N, C-alpha and C positions, 0 to 999 in steps of 0.2 A: 547449744550445739545445733548447727544447721542440719537440715534433712539429709544433705549429702554426707556430712561428717558422720551422722548416725549410721547411715547405710554402709559407708566405707569401714567404720569401726566394726560393725557386725560382720562384714565380709572378711575382715582380717582375722576374726576369731573362728570363722567357719573353716571347713575342710578345704584345702587347697586343691585346685584343678590340676590335671596332668600337665607336665611341662611348665609348672609354675616356677621352677628353679632357673628358668632362662634369664639372662641378664636384663634387668630393667633399664629404662631410660633414666640416667642419673646425671647430676650436675658434675661436670668434670672439666679439666683443662684440656684444650686441644693440643695433641701431641704432633710433632712434625711428622709428615707422611714420608714413608720410605719410598723414594723415587724408583728404586729397582722393582718394587712390587707392582708398579703401574706399567703395563705392557701395551704396546701399540705403536704404530708408525707416526701418529700425530702427537705433538707436544705443545704446551702453551707457548713455547718460544716462537712457534710458527704464527701465533696470533699476536701481532705487534700492535700495542696500544701505548702511545707516549704518555709519560707522566705529566699530569697537569696539576698545578697547585690549586687546592680547594676541591679537587675531585678525587673520588676513589675508584680504582679499577677493580674488576673482578679477579685480576691476577693477585691482588693484595691479600686475598683471604686464604690462599693455599688450597683451592678447591681441587677435587679429583680431576684427572685429565679428561675422562670421558664426559664429565659435566662441563668443563671448560670448552671442549670441542663443540658441544651443542650450543653453548653461549656464543662461541665464535660464529657458528652457522647462522644464528639468529641476529647477529650484528650488534649485540650488546657490548659496548665498550666501557662506558662509565656508569656507575650506580646512580640511581635516582636518590633523592634525599631519604626516602623511607627505607630503601634498600641499604644504603650506607649506614643508617642508624640501627637497623634491626638485625641484619645478618650476623654481625659479631656476637650479639647476645644470644641469638638462636643457636649458633655453633657451640656456645658454652653451656647449652641446656637450660637456659633461664626461661621462665614463663614471661610472656610478653602481652602488653596491651598496646597495640599500634593504632594510631589515629592519623590518617592522612587523606588528602584530597583523592577523589576517585580518578583513576587513570594515571596514577603515579607509580605503578609497578608493585602494588602490594602482593599480588599473586606470585610474581617471580621472587619476591623477597622471602616468603615463607617456603616456597618450593625449593629454592636453592639450599636453604639451611636444612630442610628435611632430607633431601636427596644426599647431601654430603654426609649426614649422620647415618643414613641407611647403608651407604657404600663403605664408610669407615668402620662400622660396627655390624657386620653381617652376622646372622644367627647360624649357629652350628647345628648339625643334625637335621633330621627330617621335620618338615613343617606341615601342619595340617592346613587343608583348604578352608576358605571362609574365615580365616583369622588374620585380619589386616594388621600391619604394624603401624600404619598411619591412618587416621580418620579425619577427613575434611568435610564439614557440614556447611551447606550453602542454602539460602532460602528459596531460590528459584531453580527450575530445571535448566534454564539457559545458562545461568551462572555456573552451576555444577558441571555441565558439559564443557563449558569454556575452560574451567580449571583443569578438568581431565585432559583436554586437548593440549593445554599449556604444559602439563606434567609429561605428557607423551613427547612433546617437542623437546623439552629439556632432558628427558631421559632416553632419547633415541639411541645413544651409544652405551647406555647402562642396562644391565640385565635386571630391570625393575618392572614389576607388573602393576598396571593401573587399571582399575575397574570403576565404572560409574553406575550408581543405582538411583534412578529418578522415576517419578511417576509419569504416567501418560505414554510409556514406551513398553515394549514387549517384555513381560515379566519372565517368561520362559527363557528368552535370550539372555537376560541378565543373570538368571540362575545358572545357565551353562557357562557364562563367563566366570562366575565365582568358582565353579567346579573344575574349570580347565586346569588351573595351577594355583599355587599359593599366592595370595594377594599382598603386595607391599603397600600400595596406596589405594585407599577406598574413598571415593568422592560421592556424596549422597545428599539427597534432600531428606528432611526429617521423616515424612510420612512413609515413603517407600522403604527407608532403612528400618523403621520399626516393624514393618511387615516381614522383612527378612529375619530380623532378630527374633520375633515371636515364633516364626516357623523353624527357628534354630538352624538356619542356613548361614547365618553370620554370627560369629562369636567375637565380641568386643573386649574380652577379658585381657587380651594381650596387646592392646593398643598402647604404643609408646608415645605417640604424639597426637594430640587432639587440636584441630584448627577450627575455629568458628569464624567464618567470613560473613561480613555484612550482618553483624549481630544486632544492630538497631533495626534492620529490616525484618529480621526474624521476630523481634519483639513486636513490631507494628503489625505483622501478619498473624500474630497469635501462635507462633511456633514454640514459645518458651516452655510450655508444659511438655511438649514432645522432646525438646532438647534436654530437659531435666531427666526424662525417662531414659534417653540415650546415654547421658553422662553417668547415670547410675550403673550402667552395664560395663563401664570402663574401669580401669584401675584407679586407685585413689590419687588425688592430686599431689604434686610434690615430687618425691623421689621416684615414684613409679610411673608418672605421666607428666609430660610437658604439655602445657596448654598455651596456645597462641590465639589471641583475639585481634581481628583486623576489621576496620570499617572506616567509612568516610566521616561519620558522625557518631557521637556517643551522647546519650542522655544520662541523667543521674541514675535512672533505673537500670540501664545497661551497665553502668559502672558498679552498681551494687551487685549485679549478677556476676560480673567479672571477678569481684572480690571473693565470691563464694566458690568460683570454679578455678581460681589460680592461687598460687602460693608465692608471696613476696615477688610480685611481678615487676618487671621493668616497664614503666609507662613512657611511651614515646609519642609525642604530638608534634607533627611537622608544621601544619598550618597554624598560625597564631592570630593573624588579623583577618585574612580573607579565606573564605571557604571555597572560592572558585579560583581556578588557575589563571595566572596572568597571561597564559598563552592563548586565551580565548577572548576575542573582541565581542563585547556585549552591546546590543542595541535594541531599542523598543520602538516599533512603529505604532503611532496612534491612528487608528482607523475605525470606521463603523463596522458593525458585524457583517453587513451585506457586502462590504468591500474586501473582506479577508481573502476570498477565493481568487478574485482577479489579481490581488496583490501577490498572492503566493505564486500563481501561474506566471505573472510577468517577472517576478523576482528570480524564479528558477530559469526562465528563458534569457533574460538580459545578462545574468551573471554566469550563464553556461554551467550551472551546477550539475555534476555527474554523480555525486554521492552525498545524500543528505537524509537526515531523520527528522520527520515531522511528528510532533507530539500533540495528542489530544487527551481530554479528560474522560470521555465516555466511549464505550465500545461502539455504540450505534453511530456516533458522530465520526469516529475514525473510519468505520466501515464505509459510510457514505462518502467521505472524503477520498478514500483510496479508490473507490469505484468511479468517482467523477474524474479523478486524475487519469485513470486507465482509459476511460472513454475518450478523453481529450488527447490521447496519444502519448502520455507520460508513462514511462516504465516504473510503475508504482505497485506496491504490495502492502497488505495489511499484516500487522504483528500485534496480536492481542491475546488475552487469555482464552477466547472462544475458539481459536485456531487449534486444530489437533497438533500434538507434539511433533509428529513426523513431518507435517507440512511446515511447521515453524522452523524446524531444522533446515528444510529445503529452502525456505525463504531466506534464512540467514546466509546460507551458502551461496545462493544466487546474488544476494546483496554484496557479499565479499568478492565474488567473481566479476561483478559489474553488469550482470544480466538485469538487475534491478537498480534503478537510479535513486528512487525515493522510497524510503521505508516509513509508512504511516503507522505509528505505534502508540499504545498506551504505556503507562509507567511500568508495565510488566517487563518491558525491554530496557528500562532506564537504569538498571543496576547491573554492573559487572559485565556487560557485553562489550567486548573489545573488538571493534571492526576497524581494521586499518584504513586510513585514508578518508575518514568521514570529515568533510570540510565544513559542513554547516549543520547546525541543529536549529530547527525552527519550532518555536512554541506557538502552534496555531491557536491554542488556548492556554492562558497562564495557569500553572498548577495551583490547585487549591491549598496544597501543603508546600510551604516555602522550601522545605528540605528536599522535595522532589525536584525543584528547580536545579539544585546543586548536582543531583545525579543525572538529570537530563543533559545539561550542557557538558557534563563530564564525558559524554560519548565522543566529543571532538576535542582537539588539542591535547591528545594523549601522548605520553612518553616523549615530551619535549617538542612535539609538533604544534603548529598553530591551527586555530580554528575560529569559527564565527558562530555566535549565538544570536538569533533574531527572535524577538517576541512580537506578536500581534496583540495589542491591547485595545479593547473596544469598550463600549458602554457597559458591557456585562461583567468584565473582569479587571478593568484597569485599577480598581480599588485594591487589588492584591499586590501592586507594585511596592508600596512601602514595606510590607511584610518580607518580600524577597530581598529588598535592600538591607533590611535589618539582619536577615539571616546570613547574607553573603558578605556584608560589610562593604559593599560596592554601590556607588551611586550610578544608577543606570541612565544611559543617554536616551531621552525620549524625544523623538522627532516625528514630523509628519512626512509621509512618503512623497517623493517627487511625482509630478503629474504623469510622467511616463509609466510609472509603476501602477497607476490606477486606470490606464487606458482600457476601454471595453475590449473584451476578449473576442477573438474570431476563431471560435473552436469548430471542430469538425461537425458536432451535432447541429450547430446553427447553420452550417453550410448545407447539410442534408435537408433541414427544414426549408431553407431558401429554394433549393432545387425542386422540392415538392410543391412549393407555392408557385414557382414558374410553370411547372407542368400543369397545375390546375388552371392558371391563367390562360395557358395555351388552349386547353380544352374549352374554356369559356369563349375564347376568340373564335374557335371553329363553329360554335353554335350561333354566336351573334352575327357572323358573316352571312348567314342564310338569307336574311332579307335583302342585303346588298347584291347577293348572287342572283336573287330572283329579279331584282330590278335590271341588272345587267343582261339577264337572259331575255327579258321583255324588250329591251332596247335592241338586242341582236335580232330578235324576231322581226321587229319593225324594219330594221335595216335590210334584212334579207328579202322581205316582201315588197319593199319599195324599189322603184326603178333606179334610185341612186345607189343602192347597196351593191358593193363590189366584192365578190368572193370567188376565188379560183375553184372551179368545179372539181378539178383534179385533186384538190387538197381538202375535200370534204368527205368525212366518213360518217355513216349513219349507224347509230346504236339503238336498236329498238328495245323497248321495255314494255312491261305489262300495262302501263298507264300513259306514258308519254314517249315521244321520240326525241332523243338527244343527238344533235349533230355537232361535231367538233371540227372546226377548221384549224389545220395545223400549218406551221411554217416550215418549209424545207422538208427534211427527212425525219422530223420529230414524230414520235409515236402519238397516236390519238389518246386523249385522256377522257374517260367517261365522267360525266357530271352527275352527282347524286340527284335523283328526282326530288323536286321541291316538296311533293306531298310527303315523302319519306323523312325529309329534314324536319318538316313541321310536326309530323307524328312523333319523331324522336325527342324533339324539344318539349312537346306536350306531355310525354311520359315522364320526363324529368321533373316536371312541375309538381307542386303539392296537390294531392288529389282533391282535398276539400276546396281549395281555391280555384282549381281548374274545371270543376264539374259543371258549373253554370256556363262557362265559356266554350265548352266542347260540343254542346248539342247542335247549335246552329252551324258551326263550321263543318261538323261531321256530315250533315245533310248536303251541304254544298260540295264537299269532297266526294261523297258517294255519287252525286249526279255527274260531276266532272269525270270521275273514273269510269262510270258506265258509258258515257259518251266516247271516251278515249278507247274503250275496249271494242265498241261496235264499229268504229270508223276505220277505214284503211289508212295506211301511212304514205300512200303514193303522192298525194299533193305536196308533201314536204320535200320530196326528192325533186318534183317538177319545179318547185320554187327555187331550189338550189341551182338546178340547171339553168333556169331563166336568168338568175342573178349572175351566174358565171358567164353566160353568153353575152351579156351586156358589157362586160369588161374582161377581155381576154388576158390583160396583163396581170390582174389579181392584186392582192395585197400580201406583203410578207408578215404583217403583224398578226398575232394570234387573236382569233375571234371565236366566241362561243355562240352557237345558234341553237335555240330551243323552239320547236314548233309543236303545236297541239294537233288535234284531230283534223280540223278544217282550217288551219291557219292560226291566226293570233287568238289567244284565249280571250273571252269577253272581259272587258275592263272591270265589271263589277265583281267577277270571280277573283281576279287578281287583287283587288282591294280587300276582299274578304280574307284571302290568304295572307296578305301583308298584315292585316289587323290581327289575325290569329297568331302569326309568328311573334308579333309584338307583345300580345297578351301572354304567350308562353314564356317569352323572355322575362317579362316582369314577374311572372309567377316563380320562375327559377331563381331570380334575384332575391325575391322575398323568402324563398325556402333556404337559400344559402345564408341569408342574414339570420334567419331563425336558427339554423344549425350552428352558426358561429356563436350565437348567444348561448345556446345550450352547451356547447363545448367550453365556453368561458365559465359558465356556472358549474359544470362538472369539475373543471380544474380548480376553481375556488373551493369546492367541497372537498376535493382530494387534499389540497393544501391544508385545509382546516383539520382533516382527519389525521394527516401526518403530524401536524403540530401537536394534536392531542396525544397521539401515540408516543411522540418524542417526550412529552411531558410525563407520561406514565412511566416510560423507561427510565427517565431521569430520577423520578421519585423512587423507582425500584432500586436503582443504583445507590441512591442515598441511603435507602433502607438497608441494603447489603453492607454498606460501609459502617 
């Protein structure tokens, strides 16, 4: 005798709880519904669906009007294969083991049967709170919340209460929902449900229908001990409890568990040859690992994809991918187990509404999440478990729609392709991407870097132009002091400084532009040079500069003005071209001092170039060290993830 049978036998002989005489879920024949008992202005006649050979309509099951009204609002006209095969047995009260491809309507299949039974057989008298009539267990929070949302959609015209209990959300809020009114349908994850059962805020003794969705996932996630604990709190299988098991895949171990939890079940298996739907086109791109990102970006852009899910195997890899897409202007978000539950719900809602175009996810989002209009599923990394591939691509091509599945196979994971083909029974098309899909990216980050480089080059140009400005100034001095120099005196403005006098000849009404003193330019360039390299070259030039500045401070500036007037009187017509004139204390600076200044500027420029080369080399070394550190961290995280698995 199994553990559960022993428990239920002992429970049968123990003292019965209050209200234990209420009618139990029993195997019965469906009786025709009295049309006069169904009130309301809406009738199924208003929902016109033509009869099509080989298809079953929801009209054919004699469902309650309030349920048919919701089905009409949802636009469900014909049953999917799993719905057509399971709903009749569910309405008869039979235990079920349903096996079908993901995205084929399993949730609606068991919800329609459950709600019909709840509406046809209401309980009489006062009901206690926290005693659900139907219990639905799901392995993940997202799936549980999705089932609850679907139940509310189908039951919006029926007076049925739906409550969800999942981990990662406000415990007190869920407690208040339980205490608000009697619960008809309770959707829960195993851990949070056990918490409420142990605190005696939920009583499962009066559960009439038990649904286990994604049973294989619960097995792989280690929830079976928790599920056994929960089932022991429910009535015995058979006459007192109807049990429904649904999943995309079943292992031998899951089937053995199903035999323990069901009595004479009807086993329905829809897919026979292929585990993936024919509505999804599947393709594999053969690329190197360093080409994956540019292939992803180009594929999204060229195909104009507005709603896609990109799957990865590791949390840190999906996190980095989502951040990189966001920086490049893609409306992307991360969906993984590390994200808080409230943020995950907000992310899913933004994805549904179109605020997010690309959802980067781990396999936590690969089961039971139904997002309408997902056109593409992209396996950025091939799943290590071939069964996960089935559930990943099941996010697209749902409920009769078409979709596309793309895989990026590189040197690290292409060996997984044969396992996927054996699991799905489909030969995957492996091709090399077109050249256009591998074009280098022109992302915003590179643009910013380029602008920064241009700015640096401009600053360099300002400094390197100093020697040429010095030469031009010397030529202008010579021209102004010679009889041939021709400058309009009315167009000359004198700008005195502490060390030199700068004269600017302007054309027309243009404003005068002061020229930065050459000694200041030389000093600025010298400061930017490496101190160790410039120390030797600074001593001699500094002495020459001190002598020149002292001479300039002691001497009057009148000779410069007289020279300008003399040059202007020799040619009254003047020149329209702009000319810059720089004069020192007593005319032209000595040629040896100019040579020293030019040599000093050249040395400063060479020192600056050497410093810039050294800085570039240091930056490159730092980047290489950072990349090595990141690679080491990634390896450690991957080892940790493998250890967790």
